[in-house]
C-alpha positions in Angstrom: 0.0 0.0 -0.1 1.5 3.5 -0.6 1.4 5.7 2.4 3.2 9.1 2.6 2.4 12.4 3.9 3.2 14.7 1.1 0.8 12.5 -1.7 -2.1 11.0 -1.3 -1.4 8.1 -3.8 0.7 6.1 -5.6 -0.3 7.9 -8.8 0.2 11.8 -8.0 3.6 11.0 -6.9 4.6 9.5 -10.5 3.1 12.3 -11.4 5.9 14.8 -10.4 9.0 12.6 -11.6 9.0 13.5 -15.2 9.9 17.2 -14.0 12.3 16.5 -11.4 14.5 13.8 -14.0 14.2 16.4 -17.1 15.9 19.2 -15.1 18.2 16.6 -13.1 18.9 15.5 -17.1 19.8 18.9 -18.5 22.0 19.2 -14.9 24.1 15.8 -15.7 24.5 17.0 -19.5 26.5 20.1 -18.4 28.3 19.0 -16.5 29.1 15.2 -18.1 29.3 17.8 -21.6 26.9 15.0 -23.3 24.2 15.8 -24.9 21.1 15.8 -22.7 19.2 12.7 -24.2 22.3 10.8 -23.4 22.4 11.8 -19.4 18.7 11.3 -19.5 19.5 7.7 -20.7 22.7 7.2 -17.9 20.3 9.0 -15.3 18.2 6.3 -15.8 20.5 3.5 -15.5 21.8 4.9 -12.3 21.4 3.3 -8.5 20.2 7.4 -8.4 17.4 7.1 -10.0 16.3 3.5 -8.3 16.7 5.9 -5.3 14.4 8.4 -6.6 12.3 6.3 -7.9 11.1 4.6 -4.5 9.0 6.4 -2.5 10.3 5.2 0.7 13.7 6.5 0.4 12.2 10.4 -0.7 15.1 11.4 -2.6 12.3 13.0 -3.8 12.8 15.3 -2.0 16.1 16.5 -3.3 16.4 19.5 -6.1 17.5 18.2 -9.3 20.6 20.1 -8.0 20.9 17.8 -5.6 20.1 14.6 -7.4 22.9 15.5 -9.6 25.4 16.3 -7.5 24.3 12.4 -5.5 24.7 10.5 -9.7 27.8 12.1 -9.8 29.4 11.4 -6.8 27.7 7.8 -7.2 29.5 7.4 -10.6 33.0 8.6 -9.5 33.2 6.7 -7.0 32.1 3.3 -9.2 35.3 4.8 -11.8 37.2 4.2 -8.6 36.3 0.6 -8.2 36.8 0.0 -11.7 40.2 -1.7 -12.1 
């Protein structure tokens, strides 16, 4: 069951995500010097996106700037751990 103090139901929660995701992708495109569509694909396959999609993590509360920061921090950690 979907329960939240901020969203009356899952449909309302899901309606909020596209705008936040688009703004995050634009920031990622600037930060990584890639096309916005490529940045969108990178974001959709990231752990940051998985956390954003899960209402229980409350990551949806973060701004696109913070989500971009989280993505870049995780990306940096994964590159550092690659042999």
